[in-house]
C-alpha positions in Angstrom: 0.0 0.0 0.0 1.3 3.4 -1.0 1.6 6.3 1.6 -1.2 8.2 -0.1 -3.5 5.2 0.3 -2.7 5.0 4.0 -3.5 8.7 4.4 -6.7 8.4 2.5 -7.8 5.6 4.9 -7.5 8.2 7.7 -10.0 10.7 6.2 -12.8 12.0 8.3 -15.9 10.1 7.3 -18.4 11.7 9.7 -19.0 15.0 11.4 -19.1 13.0 14.6 -15.3 12.6 14.1 -14.8 16.3 14.4 -17.5 17.2 16.9 -14.9 18.9 19.1 -13.6 21.1 16.4 -17.1 22.1 15.2 -18.2 23.4 18.6 -21.9 23.1 17.7 -24.8 22.5 20.1 -26.4 19.1 20.1 -29.4 20.1 18.0 -27.2 21.5 15.2 -25.0 18.4 15.3 -28.1 16.2 14.9 -29.0 18.2 11.8 -25.5 17.6 10.3 -25.7 13.9 11.1 -29.0 13.6 9.3 -27.5 15.4 6.3 -24.6 13.0 6.0 -27.0 10.1 5.7 -28.1 11.5 2.4 -24.9 13.3 1.3 -21.9 11.5 2.8 -18.9 13.2 4.4 -15.3 12.6 3.5 -12.6 15.1 4.3 -8.8 14.5 4.4 -7.1 15.6 7.5 -4.9 17.8 5.3 -7.9 19.8 4.1 -9.4 20.1 7.6 -6.2 21.7 8.7 -6.8 24.6 6.3 -10.0 25.6 8.1 -10.1 28.5 10.6 -12.3 26.9 13.2 -12.9 30.2 15.0 -14.9 31.3 11.9 -18.3 29.7 11.3 -18.3 31.2 7.8 -14.8 30.1 6.9 -14.7 29.5 3.1 -12.7 26.3 3.3 -15.2 25.0 6.0 -18.1 25.8 3.7 -16.7 23.6 0.9 -16.2 20.4 3.0 -18.5 20.5 6.1 -22.3 19.9 5.8 -24.7 22.7 6.4 -28.4 22.5 7.3 -29.2 24.4 4.1 -28.4 21.3 2.1 -31.8 20.0 3.2 -33.7 23.1 2.0 -36.2 22.8 -0.8 -35.4 23.3 -4.4 -32.8 22.3 -6.9 -32.5 19.6 -9.6 -30.7 16.2 -9.8 -29.2 16.6 -13.2 -28.7 20.3 -14.3 -26.8 19.8 -17.5 -28.6 16.8 -19.1 -26.0 14.2 -18.4 -28.4 11.3 -18.5 -29.6 12.4 -22.0 -26.0 12.5 -23.2 -25.0 9.0 -22.2 -24.0 6.9 -25.2 -22.2 4.0 -23.4 -22.5 3.1 -19.8 -20.1 5.5 -18.1 -19.5 7.7 -21.1 -21.2 10.8 -22.4 -21.1 12.5 -25.8 -22.6 16.0 -25.5 -20.2 18.1 -27.6 -19.0 16.8 -31.0 -15.3 16.8 -30.3 -15.3 15.4 -26.7 -16.2 12.2 -25.0 -16.6 12.4 -21.2 -15.9 9.4 -19.1 -17.2 9.1 -15.5 -14.4 6.8 -14.5 -15.2 6.4 -10.8 -17.7 7.7 -8.2 -14.9 8.1 -5.6 -13.4 11.4 -4.5 -10.7 12.2 -1.9 -13.2 14.7 -0.5 -16.9 15.1 -1.0 -17.3 18.8 -1.8 -20.5 20.3 -0.5 -21.0 22.2 -3.8 -20.6 19.2 -6.1 -23.0 19.1 -9.0 -22.8 15.3 -9.0 -23.9 14.9 -5.3 -26.5 12.3 -6.6 -23.5 10.0 -7.3 -21.4 10.4 -4.3 -20.8 7.2 -2.4 -23.2 5.3 -4.6 -23.0 2.5 -7.1 -24.1 4.1 -10.4 -24.8 3.4 -14.0 -22.6 6.3 -14.8 -19.5 4.6 -13.5 -17.2 3.6 -16.3 -17.2 -0.2 -16.4 -17.2 -0.8 -20.2 -13.9 0.5 -21.5 -13.9 -1.7 -24.6 -17.3 -0.5 -25.5 -16.2 3.1 -25.0 -13.1 2.6 -27.2 -15.3 1.1 -30.0 -17.6 4.1 -29.8 -14.8 6.7 -29.9 -13.1 4.8 -32.8 -16.3 4.8 -34.8 -16.8 8.6 -34.2 -13.7 10.3 -35.8 -15.1 13.7 -34.9 -14.2 13.0 -31.3 -10.7 14.5 -30.9 -10.3 14.3 -27.2 -11.4 12.3 -24.1 -12.1 13.8 -20.7 -11.6 11.3 -17.9 -13.5 12.5 -14.9 -15.6 11.1 -12.1 -15.8 11.5 -9.1 -12.1 12.2 -9.3 -10.1 10.6 -12.1 -7.0 10.4 -10.0 -8.8 8.2 -7.4 -8.5 5.4 -9.8 -5.6 3.0 -9.1 -2.5 3.6 -11.2 -3.2 0.4 -13.1 -6.6 1.7 -14.2 -5.2 5.1 -15.2 -2.6 3.3 -17.3 -5.4 1.2 -18.9 -7.3 4.3 -19.9 -4.2 5.9 -21.4 -3.2 2.8 -23.2 -6.6 2.5 -24.8 -7.2 6.0 -25.9 -3.6 7.0 -27.0 -3.9 4.1 -29.5 -6.9 5.6 -31.2 -5.6 7.8 -34.2 -8.3 10.4 -34.1 -7.6 11.3 -30.4 -5.4 14.3 -30.2 -5.2 14.9 -26.5 -6.6 13.4 -23.2 -7.8 15.4 -20.2 -8.1 14.3 -16.5 -10.5 16.0 -14.2 -9.2 15.9 -10.6 -9.3 17.9 -7.4 -6.6 15.9 -5.7 -4.0 18.6 -6.1 -6.4 20.8 -4.1 -7.8 18.5 -1.5 -5.4 15.6 -1.3 -2.0 16.4 -3.0 -0.4 13.3 -1.5 -2.1 11.2 -4.3 0.5 12.8 -6.6 3.4 13.4 -4.2 3.3 10.1 -2.2 2.8 7.6 -5.0 6.5 6.6 -5.3 6.5 8.5 -8.6 4.3 5.9 -10.3 1.4 8.1 -11.4 3.7 10.8 -12.8 5.8 8.2 -14.5 2.7 6.8 -16.2 1.6 10.3 -17.3 5.0 11.1 -18.6 5.2 7.8 -20.6 1.8 8.2 -22.3 2.3 12.0 -22.6 4.9 11.2 -25.2 2.2 9.6 -27.3 -0.7 12.1 -26.9 -0.8 15.5 -25.1 -2.2 15.2 -21.5 -4.0 18.0 -19.7 -4.9 17.9 -16.0 -7.9 20.1 -15.1 -8.0 21.1 -11.5 -10.5 23.0 -9.4 -9.0 25.6 -7.0 -11.8 27.8 -5.7 -10.0 29.9 -3.0 -6.5 31.3 -2.7 -5.9 29.6 0.6 -6.1 26.3 -1.3 -2.8 27.2 -3.0 -0.7 25.7 -0.3 3.0 24.6 -0.5 1.8 21.0 -0.7 -0.7 21.7 -3.5 1.9 23.7 -5.5 4.4 20.9 -5.1 1.9 18.4 -6.5 1.2 20.8 -9.4 5.0 21.0 -10.1 5.2 17.2 -10.2 2.5 17.1 -12.9 4.2 19.9 -14.8 7.5 18.0 -14.7 5.7 15.0 -16.1 4.9 17.3 -19.1 1.2 17.7 -18.3 -0.5 21.0 -19.0 -2.4 22.1 -15.9 -5.5 24.2 -16.3 -8.1 25.2 -13.7 -11.9 25.5 -13.5 -13.2 27.5 -10.6 -16.9 27.5 -9.5 -18.3 30.9 -8.3 -19.5 30.1 -4.8 -21.4 32.3 -2.4 -19.5 32.8 0.8 -16.3 31.2 -0.7 -15.0 33.4 -3.6 -17.8 35.8 -4.4 -15.7 38.9 -4.0 -13.5 40.6 -6.5 -10.5 40.6 -4.1 -10.7 36.8 -3.4 -11.2 35.9 -7.1 -8.4 38.1 -8.4 -6.0 36.8 -5.7 -6.9 33.2 -6.8 -6.5 33.8 -10.5 -3.2 35.7 -10.1 -1.9 33.0 -7.8 -2.8 30.3 -10.3 -0.9 32.0 -13.1 2.1 32.5 -10.7 2.1 28.7 -10.3 1.9 28.1 -14.0 -1.7 27.0 -13.9 -3.9 28.4 -16.7 -7.3 29.7 -15.6 -9.9 28.1 -17.9 -13.4 28.7 -16.7 -15.3 30.3 -13.8 -18.5 28.4 -13.7 -21.8 29.6 -12.5 -22.8 27.2 -9.6 -25.5 24.8 -10.7 -28.9 24.6 -9.0 -28.3 21.1 -7.7 -30.4 19.6 -4.9 -28.5 20.2 -1.7 -26.4 23.0 -3.3 -28.7 25.6 -4.8 -29.7 27.5 -1.7 -26.3 27.6 -0.2 -23.8 28.4 -2.9 -25.5 30.1 -5.9 -24.7 33.7 -6.7 -27.2 35.7 -8.9 -26.1 36.2 -12.5 -26.2 40.0 -12.3 -24.1 40.0 -9.2 -21.7 37.4 -10.7 -21.0 39.6 -13.7 -20.2 42.5 -11.3 -17.8 40.4 -9.3 -16.1 39.0 -12.5 -15.6 42.5 -14.0 -14.3 44.0 -10.8 -11.9 41.0 -10.3 -10.5 41.2 -13.8 -9.6 44.8 -13.2 -7.1 43.5 -10.6 -5.7 40.6 -12.8 -2.9 40.2 -15.2 -3.7 39.4 -18.8 -3.1 35.7 -18.5 -5.1 35.6 -15.2 -8.2 37.0 -16.9 -8.1 34.7 -19.9 -10.9 32.5 -18.4 -14.5 32.5 -19.5 -17.4 33.1 -17.0 -19.9 30.4 -18.1 -23.0 28.4 -17.3 -22.9 24.7 -18.2 -26.5 24.4 -19.3 -28.3 21.4 -20.9 -28.1 23.2 -24.3 -24.4 24.0 -24.0 -21.7 26.1 -22.3 -23.1 29.6 -22.3 -20.7 32.4 -21.8 -22.0 35.1 -19.5 -20.7 38.3 -21.1 -22.2 41.1 -19.2 -25.1 43.6 -18.7 -26.7 45.0 -21.8 -29.1 47.8 -21.0 -32.0 46.3 -19.0 -30.9 42.7 -20.0 -27.8 40.6 -20.0 -25.7 39.5 -23.0 -24.8 35.8 -23.5 -23.0 33.7 -26.1 -22.8 30.0 -26.7 -19.2 29.0 -26.2 -20.1 25.4 -26.9 -23.4 24.1 -28.0 -25.1 20.7 -28.1 -27.2 21.7 -31.2 -25.8 23.1 -34.4 -28.4 25.8 -34.3 -26.8 27.4 -31.2 -23.2 27.3 -32.3 -21.6 30.7 -31.4 -25.1 32.3 -31.1 -25.3 35.5 -29.2 -28.5 36.5 -27.4 -29.9 38.8 -24.8 -32.2 37.9 -22.0 -33.9 39.8 -19.2 -32.5 38.6 -15.9 -33.9 39.5 -12.5 -31.7 40.6 -9.6 -32.2 37.2 -7.9 -32.0 34.9 -11.0 -29.1 32.4 -10.8 -29.9 30.0 -13.7 -32.0 29.4 -16.8 -34.5 27.0 -15.5 -36.3 26.5 -18.7 -34.9 23.9 -21.1 -34.7 26.2 -24.1 -33.1 29.6 -23.8 -33.8 30.8 -27.3 -35.5 34.1 -27.4 
């Protein structure tokens, strides 16, 4: 067993394990214990140590510790149409050039804002168990130029499984690059740094065949620790490009100062900001983390004024069932949007305006054409 696996086995799996640190009265503890029955808890000791326990509203705490608002009414199970896009068990094909693989339902940490909370800790049809079927599908669709291996967390797969994915997809001529979606550099960097070099050796080996991109999710500048940055440097030394997708989260990074510090810090570490995503209205997430669209635009614009050019290269976007919709800004009494990626050919690169109320956080209707 590798050191990282031993560490992972010591993760906090219940709020009962940290009752003393939480300092909550019994009635509030009972609420959290009820929540974890539906939305399980898993937090590495490393991430717990980043929390300021004197602050009930600490942003790191909000991302990993249950909150009673997770049981408030409202929200959807599948906000981007994942079920409709499944073409092989465990694989989705929403955008022409990309195949998305949900390779595992395991994560080093169960983030409270996760849009796949319906999958956490469960056995699911969306778990990738049919790699040969996936390979045949990709091979028969030459328009697919890249594969995104996600989860859960792609790096929670054993090294042998990661090797198998890479061996399979680097052998397909039409595949130009492969991406891994992982939050382990953020929440559990030891997966990379305490693996006896095996994971990075595998990435380096197959990176000589096809370009590899690791997509992380740093949401707050305090996550850019020495341990996290060392893990990133190991991936970079393995010739992986590292990019970052941030989620705009109420109470975590919904200020211009926090967001600009994060993006500037990412660029300093050689990580390319990729997207800032509008938080999805998922059950157990909507009422705790969403920021209104009009407020989000204000935050993004103010933050970009404090960023370097490379730091502001990201797109503020909503991952909607119809596609990735870039949120451009206010336009008179409405807001201006553009399809950055679209599921339907009719929407490719389409620009549109839409009235947006001060409290509106999402397009709840399935068709946003006006």
